[in-house]
N, C-alpha and C positions, 0 to 999 in steps of 0.2 A: 259833269258829263256835258260833252256834245253831241246831238242826235241829229245825223242826217239820213232823211226818209229819203227813196229812189225806187225805181223800178227796173226789174230785169227785161232782158231785150223780148220774151215771151209774155210780158204783163204782170208777173209776180210781184209782189211788193217785197222791195229790201231796206233795211234801215242799220245803219250802220251806226256805233257809240262808240266814241274815242274817250280816253282819260282824261286827255287835255283839250281845249278851245283853240279853236284859229284854223283848226284843219281843212284845208280846201279840197272837196272832193267833188269831180265835174263827171258829168256822165257818159257814158259808153258808148260808141254806136257799132260796136264790134258783133256778130253773131252770138249768141249764148244756148244754154241747154234748152230743149225746148220741152214745154210743159206735159207730163204725164195725159193722155185721156184719162178723167178721172170724173165718174158719177156712183159716188159711194151711196150707200143705201144703208138704212136700220132696219131689221127685223126684230120682232119683240118676241121674249122666248116665256111663253104664260106659267111654265112651270116653275122656273125661277124670278118673274118680275123682274126680267131685265131687257134692255136693248140690246141686241148685237151688233156690230158693225159691219158690212160687207163689202168689202173692197179689192175686187179681184184685179185692177190693175196694178196694186202693190206686189205681185207676184213677177214682174221685170224690173224692180228695183234693183239698183247697180249691188253686186255682192261680192265683198273684197277683193277690190280692183288693187292692182300694186301701186305703191307707194307714189312711183312718179304720177299718178292717175288720179290721185285721191280728189272728188269732187268737191272738196272743202276748204281746201287750200286755195291760196289768189291765182287771179289767172295771170299766167306769164305767156309769151311767144309759144305758139305750138300747144298748149291745152288751155280750153276755155272752160272754168269751173263753174259753179253755184254762185261765186264770189266776183262778179265782172271788175275786181279793183287788183291793184298791186300791192296791196297791204292793207290790213285792219286790226283794230282794237278787238272790238266785238263785234258780230254781225249776226244779223236775225233774217229771216227769209223765209216766204210761204215755201211749205215742204210741195215737192214736186210729185210727191208719192203721197199724198195725204189719205189717211182712214176716215176724215170728216173735210168740207169744204164748203164754201159759200153757194151761194143759191144758184139753181141752173134752170135749165129747161125742160132737163130730161125728167121723167116720173117713172118712179120704180113701177116693174109688172105688178099683176093682181094679187092681193093679198087673199085674207081669210077671215072670219069672224076672230080664230085664235089667234093669230100670227099676222098683225098688222105689218103693213111695209109703208115704210117712210123715206123721205131723202135727209141722207146722211150729212144734214146741215152742219157747222162747226167750221172750226180752224185748227190748224196743223202749222206750227212752225218750227225751224231747225235754229237754234242758236249755238253759234261757234265761238267758244271763248278765247279762242287765241288763233293767229294766224300760225303760229309755230307748230308744223304736225306732230313732232318730238315729245312735246309736253303733255301733262296729265294735269287734271285741276289741285290734284294736291302738290305741282310745282308752281302754280302761279303765283304772282306775287298779292301779298297784302291788298295793293293798291288795285288790281285787274279781279280780284274775288271781291271786294268792296263794289265795283263798277258792276259786276254781273249780278250784284243782290239789286241796283238801282235797275240794270233793264229787267230783270224778274219782275219788278214792282210796275216798270213802264208797261211792260206788255199785258200783266195783268189788268191793270186799268185799261190799255186799248181793246182787250179780246172783250173786257166785261161791257164795253159799250156796245158791241154788236146784240142787235135784238133775238138771236137765235143760241146765245151762248149762256148756260145757265151753271158752268164750271169750269175754271182755269185749272189746269195741272201744269205744274212746271217739275221735268224729273231728268236725270241721266243715266243711262244705262252704260256700262263701260265693261268690258270683256268679252269677247268670242265664249265664255265658256257660259253666258248667258244668252247666245244668239246674236250679238250686235253683230254687223257686216263692215262696217269701216273705220280707219284706222284716224281716226284724228280728235281732239277733246272738245266735245260739242254734248250738247243736251236739248232736247225737245221740249214745247210748249203746247198744249192740246187746248181747245177751247171747245168742253162737250155740249150738245143739246139738250142735256139732262144732268141730273144730279146722279153721279157714280154709286153704283151698288155698295161700295166699300165707305163711301162718304155717309148713305144712307143707314148703312147698320150702325155707323160711329153715332152719328146724330140721333136715332130711335135710342141706343145706349144711353146716352146723354140726355135726352127727354126723360125717360124713365126713372134715372138715378135724379134728376132735380125734381121732379113729380114726388119720389119716395123720400128725399132726404133737403130737398131745397138748396142743395149744393151743386158745385160743378164738378162733371165726372173728371175731366182733364184736370184741374187744378188739384184735386185729391190725390190722382195718380202721380200726377210729380210731386207733393208736398210727402207721398208716403216711401218713393223711391228715394228723396232727398232725406228723411228720416232713417231708414235702412242703413242707407250709404253705401251698400255691399255691392250693389251693381252700376254705382254711380262712376263714370268714367270720366269727366269733366265738369266742372263749374266755373262761370266767369262773372263777371258784373252782372250779365243781362242773359244769361243760356245757362242751360242744365242738358248734359251728355249723358244717357244712362241707357244699359241694356234691361229691357222691360221683363220682368217677372215670369209673364208667358210667351215668353220669343218663340217665334214659329220656326225662324230661321237659324243656321249655327252661328252666323254672326248678324247680327241686328243691332242697330243703336237707334235710339230717338233724341231729338234733339228739340227742347222746346224753348222760348222765350220764357224769363221769368215772368214778364207780364202778361195777362190774357189780351192776345188780340186775336182778330178774325183772319187776317190776311196779311200777305208782304206789306200793300202799300200802308196798312196801318202801323209800321215799324217806323219807332225814330231814328234819326241819323247815328244817335250814339249805340244803338241797339244794333243797326246793320254793321258799323263799324267792328263791335264785338263780333257780332257773326262771323264775319271774315278772318279773322284771327283765330276764333274757337272752331270754326268747321275745316280750315286749313290745318289745324293742329290734330284735328279727327282723324282727316282723311290720311295724314301722314301715320299715325298709330295704326288705321288698319292696314296700310302698305308694308309698315314694319312687323306686322302681326305672323307672316309667314314669311317674309323676307325675299316679296316680291309682289309687283302687282295685285292688290285685290279686285276680282271682279266682282260688280257692283249696282245695284238700283238705287239711288237718291231719289227720293220720292215727297215734294210738297203737298202736305193736306190743308189745303185752303176754305174758309167757307162759302158755300155757295153763293152765286150771283145775288139771288133774289130771295131766298127762302132760308130760315133756320139760322141767320146769323149769330143770334144770339147765343145759341148752343154749341157752335163751333167754336175751336180754339186751334191757331195757325200749329203747326210744329212741323219736322222733317225726319223722315224714317228713312233709315241707310241699311240695305238688307244686302247679305252674300250668300251663294249657297255652299262656298267652299267651307267645309267640315273640320279639314286637316291640310296639312301642305300639298297632298298629292290627291285629295280625295274632295269631291263634290255629293252632294245633296240631290238627288232626284225626287220628282214627285211622283211616288209609286201610288198604290192601288188606294190608300185609304185618304192622303191628302188629295191628289186628282180625283176620286172616285167620289169620295164622303166629304171632304173638306177638313178632314181632321189629320192636323198635322202632328207628326210623331218625332220629336226632338232627341238627336241622339250626340247633343250638345248642351251642357248645364248653364244657364245663362249667369250663373256667378263665379263659372272657371273664366269664359269671354270676357265678362267684365275685368278681372284678376287680371289676364294675359293683356288686354287691353290697356290698363292703369299703368302696366309696366314697361308698354311700348314706348318707344323714342316719337316724340310728335314735331320733331325739325330733321328737316333737311337739306343739304347742299344743294344747288341746281346739278343736274347729272345724276343725282344719286339712283334716282328710279331709272333711269336710262343705261345705267352701268347694270341694275339688277337684272333687266329684261334683254340685256346683251346687245343694246345701241352704241354706235360710236357717240362720241361727242361732234356736235356742229364744228365742220373744218377739218376733222380726222379723216384718215383714209379708213374707207367703207364705209361712207356715210350718204353715200348720192342716194339708195333706196329710201332714207329719210323714214325706218320705218318705226312705229310708236305702239302705243296703247290701244287697243282693238277697241271702236264704239259701232253703236249701231246706226246702223243707214237710216235717213229721215224717212 
């Protein structure tokens, strides 16, 4: 992996990651996109014991631009994008519309004893998986997927060094059905200034389980799924993918390394290699499930930077609200109001369907399924692709 750091014209950091070495990247003196005025803050919710990020400037972020105006494609004459280069393998840059940002001189407005307000310190980055606007993650090569794993590792290490970051979250949102607003294969990386509510709850469960049994909760969950077998989707030398017994979403797959590790940097080279192949196969099964690209959220759960690292275990969760080929699950009263999920889909049924789904595809298969022309063919000028959330 070749890593080349740089700066965008407005001062934001950008880092290029290339599969091979020896690539020369030179600074660009042309103008670029301007940083959005950002002074995010956090407000404490005393009823739920949670911090809420308030970032009003994000209302003005780009929303579903035409494909030929995509801000994540390489820059070219007549189009200055977030990437001031003519091409790239993988690029990471500071989000222009961050929910959390570095230290500023601005101070939040007055708070109250019940609802304190703090600066929204943190870091929000965008990771572009490829310069090819038409591809999805499932269509990447194993070498590119492996490079992305190394990028996640590098960014986790870099963000963990920031004194105000307590947890690093790598994720991908895909599909307009879940609210994404850009057509380009990309993900995001958040550096939170606190341990997130979901992580806190998982770690509290793991702590109580250890005190009661002296065992590792995550390890026992994986062992029980492997023993039962009915919800296993795929097993490799180093990874296990399964639908959890108490799945909340119509499609929900958890992917665990066989070895208990706290975070992405702790993965060995052979585990990273194996993940690239296993994950690509899983994503292709998901896209084959209903014969079209599946809207999903892929979320890495890593140990906090400084606390409870011995309780955590790295794993990936991929969830989708699609409960049938033409039906979506919406969060209704019980889910949104009380946090009690009602599942219309049996986890064992989804597991059976995913095991039967093909896990390979030829280049262009997914483009054809969504009605996009192959490169160089008539009708390809718009370069439409899978929808993704704007940073």
